[in-house]
C-alpha positions as CSV (number, residue, x, y, z in Angstrom):
1,M,0.5,-0.2,0.3
2,A,1.7,2.8,-1.0
3,I,2.1,5.9,1.8
4,D,-0.7,8.5,0.3
5,E,-3.8,5.5,-0.1
6,E,-6.3,4.8,2.2
7,P,-6.2,1.9,4.4
8,K,-9.4,-0.4,3.3
9,E,-11.1,-0.7,6.6
10,K,-10.9,2.5,9.1
11,K,-10.9,2.2,13.0
12,P,-14.1,3.6,14.4
13,E,-13.6,7.2,14.9
14,A,-14.5,9.0,18.7
15,E,-17.3,11.2,18.9
16,P,-15.8,14.6,19.9
17,T,-18.3,14.0,23.4
18,Y,-16.2,10.3,23.7
19,E,-14.1,10.8,27.3
20,S,-12.1,7.5,28.3
21,V,-12.4,6.9,31.7
22,Y,-10.7,3.9,34.7
23,A,-12.6,2.2,36.8
24,N,-11.6,-0.3,39.3
25,N,-14.5,-1.2,40.7
26,H,-18.3,-1.8,39.3
27,M,-21.7,-2.5,40.5
28,V,-25.0,-3.8,38.1
29,E,-29.3,-2.6,38.7
30,T,-31.2,-5.0,36.8
31,S,-34.7,-4.6,35.2
32,F,-36.9,-6.1,33.5
33,W,-35.4,-4.4,29.8
34,D,-31.9,-3.8,31.3
35,L,-28.8,-4.0,32.9
36,K,-27.4,-1.3,33.8
37,V,-23.4,-0.7,35.1
38,L,-21.8,1.5,37.0
39,F,-18.2,2.1,36.7
40,G,-16.5,3.8,39.6
41,Q,-12.8,4.4,41.3
42,V,-11.8,3.1,44.8
43,E,-10.6,5.9,46.6
44,Q,-8.8,5.8,49.9
45,H,-7.8,8.5,51.2
46,P,-9.2,10.4,53.2
47,K,-11.2,7.3,54.1
48,F,-12.2,4.5,51.9
49,N,-15.3,5.8,49.0
50,I,-15.9,4.3,45.8
51,N,-16.9,7.7,43.7
52,Y,-19.0,6.1,40.7
53,H,-18.4,8.2,38.3
54,T,-19.7,6.3,34.8
55,A,-23.6,3.9,33.9
56,V,-24.3,2.2,30.9
57,T,-27.9,0.6,30.2
58,M,-27.8,-1.8,27.8
59,P,-30.6,-4.0,26.9
60,W,-30.5,-8.2,28.0
61,A,-29.7,-9.0,24.2
62,Q,-26.5,-6.8,24.3
63,A,-25.4,-7.6,27.8
64,K,-25.3,-11.5,26.5
65,L,-23.0,-10.8,23.6
66,L,-20.7,-8.2,26.2
67,G,-20.7,-11.0,28.6
68,Y,-19.4,-13.6,26.1
69,Y,-17.2,-11.2,24.6
70,L,-15.6,-10.4,27.6
71,R,-15.2,-13.9,28.9
72,L,-13.2,-14.6,25.0
73,Q,-10.9,-11.8,26.3
74,V,-10.6,-12.9,29.5
75,A,-9.6,-16.3,27.8
76,W,-7.2,-15.0,25.6
77,H,-5.3,-12.9,28.2
78,E,-4.9,-15.6,30.3
79,A,-3.5,-18.0,27.9
80,V,-1.0,-15.4,26.7
81,N,-0.1,-13.8,30.0
82,G,-1.6,-16.7,32.5
83,E,-3.8,-16.4,35.2
84,V,-4.9,-13.5,36.7
85,K,-4.6,-13.5,40.5
86,L,-7.6,-11.9,42.4
87,P,-6.8,-11.2,45.9
88,S,-9.0,-13.6,48.3
89,N,-11.2,-10.8,49.6
90,L,-12.6,-9.8,46.1
91,V,-13.6,-13.3,45.1
92,P,-17.1,-13.7,46.0
93,N,-18.7,-16.6,48.2
94,K,-19.7,-19.2,46.6
95,L,-23.4,-19.9,47.0
96,E,-24.7,-22.4,49.9
97,A,-27.3,-24.6,50.0
98,T,-28.4,-27.0,53.1
99,A,-30.1,-30.1,50.8
100,E,-33.2,-28.8,52.2
101,D,-32.7,-25.7,50.3
102,Y,-32.1,-27.8,47.1
103,E,-34.6,-29.8,48.1
104,N,-36.8,-27.3,48.3
105,M,-35.7,-25.1,45.1
106,T,-37.9,-25.3,41.6
107,S,-36.8,-26.4,39.1
108,E,-35.2,-22.9,37.4
109,V,-33.9,-22.2,41.2
110,R,-31.9,-24.8,40.9
111,A,-31.0,-24.7,37.2
112,F,-29.8,-21.3,38.4
113,W,-27.7,-22.4,41.5
114,E,-26.2,-25.1,39.5
115,L,-24.6,-22.5,36.8
116,A,-24.0,-19.9,39.0
117,S,-21.8,-22.9,41.2
118,R,-20.4,-23.9,38.4
119,L,-19.2,-20.4,36.7
120,H,-17.5,-19.7,40.3
121,R,-15.7,-22.7,40.0
122,E,-14.6,-22.1,36.4
123,V,-14.0,-18.3,37.3
124,F,-12.1,-19.0,41.1
125,G,-11.9,-22.5,40.7
126,S,-12.6,-25.0,43.3
């Protein structure tokens, strides 16, 4: 390609209002229609606080796609760079259920519980 030729594929151009921000914390809110992810940054001085600065709301179909692509990106990163280690205090607790609780679950709740347990093992180990 000559120096003055346009590339065949152009990268998306950022809108004038585009901002790049850093977040080391997130929180989710859900509704029947959407998933909202709030992004923030932990501030430790003068006291611990989370400064939420950005919220992104998306329909559930988009959230499902994003979840898929995020899992792929993390898997690729770990394949190339090694396992991403989380401090133990950031690992969410495993779901706990007594045998009686498990027996009393509806089939939908039981399927969700089993999925959540499997994902916990896959992402965080035993």
